[in-house]
N, C-alpha and C positions, 0 to 999 in steps of 0.2 A: 366278180362283177362281169356281166356280159358286155361284149363289145358291140352287140347288135343294136340296131335302132329299136326303140319302143314307141309305139303309137297306137291310137285308138282305131279299131277297125269297124266297130259297130256301136251304135247307141240305141238302147231300148228304153223307151219312156213307159214305165208301168202306170204311174198315176201322178201327174203334175197338174194341179188345178183341174180344168176340164179335159185335159189331154190324157188319153188312156190307150195302152197297148199299141204303141207306135214303134216300129222298128226302122232304124235309119242305117243302112249299110254304107260303109265308106269304101275301104279297099283292104284286102288281105295281103297285098304285095308291095304297097307303097304308102307313104305318109300323105293322106289327103286332108285338106282343110274342110271345115264345115261352116256353112253360112245359114243362119236361120232368118227367115223373112216372114212377113205377114203384117196385117194391120195392128194398131194398138189394141191390146186386150187379147191378142191371139196366143199369148203365152211365151213369147220369145225370152223375155228377161227371166221369167220363172224357171224355164228350162235351163238357161245358163246358170242360174243360181243353184239349181239342183245338181248340175254337173260339178260345180265348185264344191258343193257339200259332199258329194260322193268322193271326189279326189282328196279333199281335205281330211276326211275320216279314214280313208284307206291308205294314206301315206304312212300311217302309224301302225298298221297291223296287216297281217297277211291273209286273213280270212274274212270273207264277205258275210254280212248279215243278210237275212232274207227279206227285210222290210224296207229296202231302199226304194225311194220314189223313182229312181232312175238307175240303170245299170250300164256300165261301160265294158266293152270287150277289147282285148289287145291282141297284137300279132304274135306274142310269145306265150307259149303254154306255161312257161315258168315266170310269167309276168310278175306275180306278187313278190317273190323273193328278189327278182332282178330289179324291179322298180324300187323296192324298199332300199336296196343297196345303192342304187343310182342316186336316189333322192338324198339319202343320208350321207353321201360323200360329196354332195354339191354338184353332181354331174347330171342333174335333171331338175329343171326349174318349173315352178308353178306360179302363175300370176293371174289376177283378176282385175279388170278395169271397168268401173261402172260408167254410166252414160254422162254423169256430171264430173268430168275430170279436167284438171288443170295442173300444169307443172308448178310445183311450189318448192322452189330451190332456196336453200339457205345461202345468204351472201357471206363469203369468207371475210375475215378481218386479219388474216395472216396465214402463215403456213401451219397446217395442223394435220396430223395423221388421220386418215379415214379408216375406221375399223370396219372392214368388210366382214360380214357375218358368213359363217360356213353354210348356214341354212336360212332361207327366208320363207316365212309363212305367207299365205294369201294377203294378210292384213298389214304386213310390214311395208314400210316406205323407204326403200333404199335410195331412191333418186334425189332425196332432199340434199344430199351431199355431193351431187354431181359436179357442181361448179368447183367445190373444194378439191375434188378428185382431179379435174383437168388443170386447175391451177398448180396442184402438186406435181402433175406430170411435166408441166412447163418448167418448174423449178428444178425437178430432177434432170431435165434436159440440160439446163444451164450448168449444173454441177458436173454432169457427164461430159459436156463439151470442154469444160475447164480441165477435167481430168483426162482428156483425150480418150474417153471411152466411146469409140466410134460406133460400136454395135448398139449400145444403149441409145445414143443420139439418133441413129437411123431407125431404130424400132419406134421411138417416140414420134419422130418426124413422119413415119409411115402411118401411125395412128391418126395424127392430126390431118394428114392429107386425105385419108379415107373418110374421116368425119366431115371435113370441109366439102368433099365431093358429094356426100349425102345431103348437106345443106343446099348445095347448088341444085341438086335434083328436086328437093322439096320446094325450094323457093322459085324454081323454074327460072334460074338466073345464073349463068356461068361465071358471072363476075362477083358473086357473093364471096366474102372472105371472113375468116375468123381472126380477130385481133386481140392479143393479150394486153390487158390494161394492168401493167405491173404496179402502178400506184395504188389502185383500188382492189387489187387481188380479184379481178373479174375478167370476163371475156365480152367483147363487143362483136356483134354481127354487123359487118359493113356491107351495105347494099347501095348500089349507085342510085342517086336521085332522092335519097332520104337520109335523115340523120342516123348516126350509129345507134344501135339499141342492144340491150342485153337479153339474156334468155328469160329474165323475169318481166320483160316488156313485150314479149311476143303477143300477137293477137290471139283471140280465143281459139281459132282453128289450129294455128301452129302450136299453141300451148298444149292443146289436147293431144296432138301427135307427139310432141316432145315429152309429155308425161309418160307415154308408153315407151318411147325409144330410150330415154334416160334411165327409166326403171329397169328395163331388161339389160341394158349395158351394165349397170351397177350390180345386178344379181349374178351376171356371168363373169364379172371382172376378175375374180380370184382364181378362176379355173380355166379361162380361155388361153389359147396360145397366140395365134395371129388374128384369126377371125372369131366372130361370135357364133360358134358352131356347137354350143352346148345344147343338148336335147331339152325339150320341155313342152308343156301344154299351157297355152295362154288364152284366156277368155276375155273378150272385149264386147261390152254392151253398146249398141248404137255406134259402130265404128266411124260413121260419117259425121258425128257430132261436130258442129261448127265449121265443117269443111265446105269450101266452094267446089263446084263441079269438077274442075281439073284435079283437085286433090282427092276427091272421092274416087276418081279413076286410078290414082297413084298409090293410095295408102296401103292396100293389101299387097300389090306387087313389090312395093318398097320393103315392107316388114318381112315378107317371106324370102326376099333376097338377102336382107341384112342379117336375118336370123334363120338360116336355112334348115336347121334341125328342130325348129319349133313348130308344133301343130297348133294352128290358130282356129279357135271356135268363136265365131262372132255373130252378132245380130245386126240387121240393117233394114232400113226402109228404102235404100237407094238402089235404083236400077244400074247406076254407074259402078257401084261396088259389086253387084251381082255379076256383071259382065267383065270384071277387071282381071280375073285370073282363070286359068284352065284347070288347075289342079285342086278343084274344090267340088264338094257336094252341096247342093242347095236344097234346103227343106222349107217349104211353104207351110207353116203351121196352121194357117187359116184354112187352106184348101186340102191339107194333107197330101201334098204333092212333093215328090223327091226327084231331083234332076241333077245332072252333072254338066259342067262346062257350058256356061252361057257366054263365053268370050266371043263366039262368032255371031251372036244375035245382035240385032239393032236395038237401041234403047227404046224406041217406040214399040217394038214387038214385045219386049219384056214388060213395059208398063201396061200395055193392053192386056197381057196375059196374067200378070201378077200384082198389078196395082190398080187402085181406083184412080183413073186418070183425072176425074173431076176434082178429087181431093188433092191430087198432086198439083194440079193447076191452081187450085184455091190457095195452096201454100205459097206459090209464086205470086199470086194476086195480092196476098197479104203483104208480102215483102215489097212489092212495087208500091203499094199504098203507103207503107212506112217510108220507103225511099223518097217518094214524092213529097211527103210532109217535111222530111229533113232537107232535101235538096232545095226546096223553095222557101225555107224558113229564113227570116232576116238574120238571126243569130243562132249559133250552136255552141253547146258546151264542148269541151275536149272529148268527152265520152261520146256525145252525139256525132261529132265529126268522125271519130273512129268507126262508129256504127255505119255511118253513111258510106264511107269508103269500102267497108266490108260488104255492104249490100250492093254497091256499084260493081265490085269485082264479081260477085255472085250472079247478078242479073245480066251482065255482059255475056255470060255463057249460057243463057237460057237456050236449050235446044229448040229449034224452030218448030219441030213437030208437036211440041206441047201446046203452043198457042201463038199463032202469028199475031193475034190481036194484042196479047200481053207484051210481046216483043216490040210491037209498034208503039204501044203506050210508053214503054221504057225509053224508046228513042225520042219520043216527044218530050218527055220529062228532061232528058239530057239536053235537048235543044233549048228548053226554057231555062235550065240551070246555066248554060253557057251565056245566054242572052242577059241573064241577071248579073253575071260576073262582068260582062263587057260594059253593061250600064253602070255598075258600081265603079268600075275603073275609070270610066269617062267622067263621072261626077267628081272623082278625086282630082282629076286633071283640071 
């Protein structure tokens, strides 16, 4: 087995829907991530699925067929034998996440061994037992502490500290804590100013992120040492799904840091994702433009060049109209209340360059909402 890194250096699209004879160079000397963008219908998801199809078929054999819709080139000339060996020893992971994703975690009812597989296919779901896995870790720690196994205790403590730091980063709150619920064999996330909640109670945005993170953790768990530094190729469709602006900026930097040897290939509509990391090639399938490193560009410049600004503003306008309806309603269901909070967080971060008028309208709705609450409180008195 080779000790060298293996990564994609070039993608050739032969024929995927309307896309034909497109060459996308990445890098021959380092692992570069790939971001596909373009309007709906430009072929982003189809290309991602063609890459999945290619990887899925060639992980089982060492010779390419000539009728592939897409072709991938790698940095090692001995790629096929090396990749086959890496994959079949669990030292190279493959994963695909579609746009409609949500963490679906099984609630443990006791201590039970998690049977981690040697190999996971694209369609496997390893993350379903993530809660069971971390509950088992905590129980292992208790036994290790009782047996004075200091090294094991420290190893488990370091894992939980690392994981808790990641939660603080994603929740943008340095006071977030992870709390073991020994009675219910579960974990609570403790966040100041709100009730405790579990991983199965995450909002859509955080659930979409956690679906990715927990899946990759579980796929690597059998083979990692200290960090999650197993090599791999991970495909994510619409990586910004359900994420408010600040998380759109953070998601790729977080994933590439947490999983440093994974090559991410993603699709997005978001200028905030496009400008979030340096080490990426961006392919606009709508205009057949390939570029590198948008991290130094302003969001307005990216939108003007790569997006239909009217369409982007219309999306925000639709959200504002939905928020106004919810914010001024007399009564709300629990689901509507959650949606209103989600929209408020999103709309608070509207970049001013998109539309000062839309920003102003949001501020007026907020003023009316506060007046309504003050009036309701006065009537109760």
